[in-house]
N, C-alpha and C positions, 0 to 999 in steps of 0.2 A: 440272517446268516450269510457270510461272504461266499459268493459263488466261486467254485473251483476255476482256476486259470490253467490253460495248457500252452506249451510251446507249439506253434503251428508251422506247417511246411507246405511248399507247393508240391506238385505231382512228382517232381524229381527229388523230393525230400530235402530241398534247400530251405533253411530256416527263413521265415518271413515275419516273425514276431510272436506275439502272445494274444490269446483271446479267451473269453469266458467259455465255460462248457456249453452254454446255450448258444452262443454265437458260433462256436466251432461246429456244432451240429446243424445249425441253421444254414450256414454258408458252405458247409462241406469241406472245411479245412482238414488237411492231413495232420494227424497227431499220433502220439506214441502210447503203447500199452504193454503190459507185462503179463505173460501167461506162464504158469508153472503146473506141471502134471506130476502127481505123486504116484510112485510105483513101489512094489516090494516083491521079493521072491520067497517062496515057501517050497522047499524041495525042488522039484522040477517044474513047478508052476509059477507063473508070473501074474501078478494082479495089478490093476490100475484103479485109482480112486478118482471120483468125480463128485462135484457138489450139486445139490438141488437148490435152485434159486428161490428166494422167498416170494410169496404171492404179492407182496407189496412193491416189488421191483417195477420200475416204470417201463422197462423193456424185457421181453421174454420171461414174464413171471411164471414160476412153477416149472421151469425147464431144467433139465440136467445141463451141466456146464463144466468148464475147466475146473480143476481142483481148486485153484486160487488164481485170481486175476484182477487187474485193475488198470486204470489210466495212470500215466506218469504226469504229475503236476508240473507246472512251469518251473524250470530250473532243476528238475530232478534228472538223474541219469538212470540207466537201466539197473544199476546196482541198488538204487533206492526201491526198486520194485519188490525186493525180497520182503519188505514190510507187509505185503499182502498176505504172506503165509502166516505171520503172527496175528495180524488183525482178524483174518477170516477163520483160521483153524487153530490158533494158539501154538503154532509150530515155529520155534525160534531156530532158524538155520542160517549159517553164514553164507554170503553170496558165493563164496568159493566152492561150496558143496553142490551148487547147482550145475547141471550139465547143459550147455547151449545145444539146442536141437536145430533151430532154423529161425528165419524171420519170415513173417507172413503179412502180405498186404491184403486188406479186406475193404471193399467198397459196398456198403449196404445203405438202404434207405427204408423209411417207413413213417409211422406217425405215432405219437404218444398223446393221448387225450385230445385227438384231433389236430395236433400240431405236427406238421411234417418235419422230418429230420434226415440228414445225410451223414452217415458215420463212416469216415475214411480213416482207417487205422493202419499203422505199421506196428506189428506186434513182435516182441522178442519172446520166443518160445523156449522154455527150459523144462528139463526133467529133474526129479529129485528122488533118490532112493530113500524111502522113509519107512522104518519098521515100527514107528510109534503106534500102539493099538488105537483104533479109532475111538474107543470109549474113553481114552485119556485126552482126547482133543477137546478144545474149548471153542465152540462155534459162535460166530458173530451173529447175534440174534436178528438184527435188521437186514442181514445180507443172505445168510445161509439157513435154509430150512432142513437140510440134511446132508450127510456125507455118505457116499456109497462106494462099494468095491465090487469088482467083477473080474472074472478070468480074462486076462489080456488077450489071449489068442481068440477067445470067443467074441470079445469086443471087436477085434480086427475083422473077423468074419462078418460081424454085423454091419460094419461100415463098408465092407467090400460087397455087400448085397448077397452074402452066401447063407444067411440065416435071418429069420424074422425078428428074433428077440433074444435077450440074454438075461439070465437070472442074476440079480444083484442083491446084496444085503448091506445094511449100514446102521447109522445112528442119526438121531435128531437131537436138537438142543432142548433142554428143559428150560424153565423160566429163568434160571441163572446162567444159561449158556453151557451147562454141563451136558455131556453126551450120554444119551440113554438109547437103548435098542429101538430101531425102527422096524416096521413091517418089511419083509422081503419084497422086492419089486421085480417085475418083468419089464425090462426097458427095451424100447425100440428107437430107431433112428429119429423118428418123428418126435420123440420126447426130448431131444437135445436142442439146444439153441441152434437155429437154422444157420448152418455154414456149409460151404462146399465139403462134401464127404471126404474129399481128398485131404483136407486139413486133418480131420480126425484119424484117417488111415495112416497118414504120414507120421503123426505123433506116435501112434501105437507101434508102428514098425520100429521106430527109433528107440522107444522105451524098452523094447525087447533086448537091446544090446547093453543096457545099463547094468553095472555091477555094484 
């Protein structure tokens, strides 16, 4: 199988060429990614949705994460990132329906199966108001182990360190990728992909203003 290729950049985000995924992470080149958080309002309450990563993922398996996200391949623009919504969740949304929230630079390192990596990403972060019932979503089996929803204000308090956990409920994919009810979950900050808590708090504050 042909390995993914990314457009790569220096620390000032000047383009310097292209590289394979493995080379990008081996040498720590800056590259681009797409993040989209789904939210909805019900009466006076606002909810946020987040995915549970499959245990088979090479990084952060079994962690809660952005509702839908992915790298931008070589030659892609941020508009192309909207495909992640359809691939991971079965949500077909035009790029114009997404609300730009901010850009986020992240410099992380670690190892996968004993091989060290340096992951330097500039992420374009978006919000999307989505009222599609979770049980109507089609989850990508090899990526998404579940899709959960929780009260947005409670989630913000969680990432601000004001409460230890939040109750969430959601769905998981059956063998055909169709969504079936999942067990309710008590989620904590430590259950999410390790990022600066300021990232999560900033997302949640901005999602509150979406209509």
